[in-house]
C-alpha positions as CSV (number, residue, x, y, z in Angstrom):
1,M,120.8,151.2,134.2
2,S,122.0,147.8,135.3
3,S,122.7,147.8,138.9
4,K,126.1,145.9,138.7
5,W,127.4,148.4,136.4
6,S,126.0,151.2,137.8
7,K,128.9,151.4,140.4
8,F,131.0,153.1,137.5
9,H,128.5,156.0,137.1
10,F,130.0,158.9,138.9
11,Y,128.9,162.1,136.7
12,E,125.7,163.0,135.1
13,W,127.8,164.8,132.3
14,I,131.6,164.7,131.5
15,P,133.0,167.9,129.6
16,M,134.3,166.8,126.4
17,V,137.8,168.2,126.7
18,V,138.0,166.6,130.3
19,R,136.9,163.2,128.7
20,L,139.5,163.4,125.7
21,Q,142.2,164.3,128.4
22,S,141.3,161.2,130.5
23,V,141.2,158.6,128.0
24,K,144.3,159.7,126.0
25,N,146.4,158.5,128.8
26,E,149.0,156.1,128.0
27,D,148.5,153.8,131.0
28,W,144.6,153.6,130.4
29,Q,145.0,152.9,126.7
30,T,147.0,149.7,127.5
31,T,144.5,148.6,129.9
32,R,141.6,149.5,127.7
33,K,143.5,147.3,125.0
34,S,143.9,144.5,127.3
35,M,140.0,144.4,127.5
36,L,139.3,143.8,123.8
37,K,137.7,140.7,123.1
38,T,137.3,139.4,126.9
39,T,134.5,138.4,128.8
40,L,132.2,141.1,130.6
41,K,133.3,139.8,133.8
42,F,137.0,140.3,132.8
43,K,136.1,144.1,131.9
44,Y,134.1,144.7,135.1
45,D,137.1,143.1,137.3
46,T,139.5,145.2,135.2
47,L,137.6,148.5,136.0
48,E,137.4,147.9,139.4
49,K,141.1,147.2,139.8
50,W,141.9,150.4,137.8
51,L,140.1,152.5,140.2
52,V,141.7,150.9,143.2
53,Q,145.1,151.3,141.6
54,N,144.3,154.9,140.8
55,N,142.9,155.7,144.2
56,Y,139.5,156.5,142.5
57,S,141.0,159.8,141.0
58,S,138.5,161.9,139.2
59,K,140.5,160.9,136.0
60,S,140.3,157.3,136.6
61,K,136.5,157.8,137.2
62,V,136.0,159.5,133.9
63,Q,137.8,156.8,132.3
64,T,135.8,154.0,133.7
65,Q,132.4,155.8,133.2
66,H,133.4,156.5,129.6
67,Y,134.3,152.6,129.0
68,V,131.0,151.6,130.4
69,Q,129.0,154.1,128.4
70,A,130.5,152.7,125.3
71,L,129.7,149.2,126.2
72,R,126.3,150.3,126.8
73,R,126.2,151.8,123.3
74,S,127.2,148.8,121.6
75,G,124.5,146.9,123.5
76,L,126.9,144.6,125.3
77,I,125.2,145.8,128.8
78,D,122.0,147.2,129.7
């Protein structure tokens, strides 16, 4: 795992129901869509801001970790 992106790794395993509840959040979906076709730097900065805006809540941790996992699966990051 790339050390830079590892700051978004909070859980070893996220139950499917928790993941689904977290990613269905309307504000998160707006933020997620704002990152489409942007640079990795923009994505990274946006994820950092999202965590801060949400006081590092469990939900925001799940959302950002899930997003980073998707970036990894798509081969955009290590």
